[in-house]
N, C-alpha and C positions, 0 to 999 in steps of 0.2 A: 826396797823404795829407791829411787829413782830418784838424781839431785834436783832441787827445790828450783823453779828458776829464778829470777830474779822479777822483783815487778813492786817500786817505790810506788809509795801510796800515796804520800802528800802527808802525811798524818807524820804530827812534831815528837809525835809518844811512842809510838809503836806502828812496828812494820809484818803487814801478814802475808804468806808467801803460801801458795799453795801450790801439788804439786797430785800428777795420776801413774801408780808403778808401770803401768802404756796405757799408751790411746789406742785402745781396739777393745769391744768388749759386747758380749752376746748380750740378746735381749731377753731378758728376766731374769741376770744371773748377780754375779758382786758386781759391786762397782767402785771400791776401797781408792778412799783421796790420802791426804797428809795435807796438812796445815801446819803451822808452824808461825807462832804469835814473835817476835824476836821487839825488846826495850830499846827505844833508842833514849829514852833520856839518862841525866845524866843523877837520877832516883831512883829511890824501888819503887814496883809499882803495885796497886793489888788490884785483881782484878774479877769477876767471877770465871769457872772453868768455861769457856766458849764452848764445848761440843755440848756441855746443857745450859741453855743464855739461850734464850726467845731471839733476843734481841742480836743475834749471833745465825748467820742466815747465807745457805750460799745457792748461789741468783745459778738459776738454770734458762736459760734467753732471757725471759721478763718475767721470769716466775720466780720469787724472794720464798724458802724452805725453809723453814725455823730449827737450828738443830734444838733449842730446847724442845720437850716437849709438855705433852697437858694432859695433863690427868685425868683422868673418871673413874668418881667414887660411888655408890650408891648404900648407904647408911640412912636406919634407919626408915628406908622406906623415903629419902629424900637424897638428892642426886648435888653435885658440887665438883668446879675443877676447881687445880691447881696446878699452876706452874710446878718443872722441874725441882727441886733440888740444885744447887751446886755448888762445891766447894770453889775456896778462893782458891786463889792463883796466886807467889808473889814473888817478881820474879828482882831480878841485883841489874843496876846497870849494863844491856850490852848482856845479858840471859836473857835466853829461850824456853817458851814450852809448846812440847809436840802433841798432836797426837791423830790419829787412823779415824775410818770414818768409813763406811761400807753404807754409798749413799743407795748403788742400787738397790738391796734391803730396804733400806729403808722407806725411800721412794720409788719402789717400780712400775708406778705410770707415769711420771715424767720421762722416764727417759725412752725417747723413741729411736726406732731405724733414723740412722743416719746423724750429722753430724750433730753436739749439744756443744752451749759451748759456754762450761763455770766459772765461779767468780763465788770466791768471798765478801760477805756483806758484814760490819759491825758496827750496827747502830748502838751502844751504851753509852755511847757519849754526845749526851746534849749537842755538845757541841762542833761535833767533828763525825762525817761519815767516815770508815775508815775501807779503806778495800785492799785485794790480793789480788796481784795479777792471776789476767782470765786465761784458764788453760782449754784447749781440743780437743775433744774425744770424742773416735765415731763409737756408732750400735749397732750395731746386724743383726741379720737374723740366722743363727748360725743355724748344728744339728743341733746343739746344745742349748740351744733356747728350749721346743718342744719342753722335753726334762725338764729347764725350767723351770718353765713355763705350767704344769703339771704339779711341780711341785710345797708350787706357791698357790695349787688354789686346793692342797691338799693339806697348806698348813691354820691350821686354828692359831697361830695370832694373827694371818697373816688378816691385812686391813679388806675394808670391803671393795674398798677403790684398786687394792692388788688384786684381790678376789677378781675384782669384772672387767682390769688392762686384765687378766694373762687368758679368763673367758675370751675374751674377745682379742688376742693374741692366736690364740686356738685353733681358733674357727675361720683363724683366714687361711690353713695348712688346710685345717681337718670340720670343716662347716658339719659335719651329722657330729658334732662331740654330744655326750649327754652324760655323760663319768666319766672322773678319773682312772679309774681301773678301764675301761674302753678305750679311751684314749689313749691307755698310756700300750695295751693291747695292739692296741693301728697305729701306733709307731713304731715298736717293735717288730711287725710282718711288712711297713712302707715307707717310715723313715728316711731307709737307705735309698729308697727307688727312685726312677727318674725324672716324676709326675710332681713330687717334694722337687724336688733341686731345682726343679720349672719355675715353682712355685714360692722358691724363694729364693731362686734368681731377680726373678718377679718384686720382689714387696722391696728389697735392695735398692733394686734398679730403679723404682718410683724414689724412693729415700736420696739418693743419691741426684736425681737433678733438680736445680735450681728450681 
């Protein structure tokens, strides 16, 4: 993990810092980020694990993506929803709590080619909203993207939104897409060819335009 960038939030209680191990990523692949909380008070602080808290969000452009999950359960023919349990974190004055998160795996449909501005937003205190430093990453349609998208389509745990996203971007290069197996065979035969290279360059060129 690269050093965290400093980013004062104006909070009198906690400082949140956001970092990424690199700044260039392939569409559909992992996008790991690191988040660090620091207790800047002179007293011990207790809060829910931000990695599992609904009110702690990753802001991507104008979209807020909650880290905590809403769980779906069907029992006795009845559908119910619940918020993911979050363990308590206790920080002494000046102490830090850090965690890593694969934002690309959790929300692949929100990371599109081009520049993506990220920031952590903490809404757990009604009296103030705490923001991390913003960071900017670039996503591109690379040679690693097509296999990654097929991986999402073949993943039983992938969300409907993730699979819809993956299919849309597979078809940008392979409009005849019907099955994952067929697309994988097509990629093995054509992925390194000049036509595919031109298609990827066109996608990334359009994403780079202001």
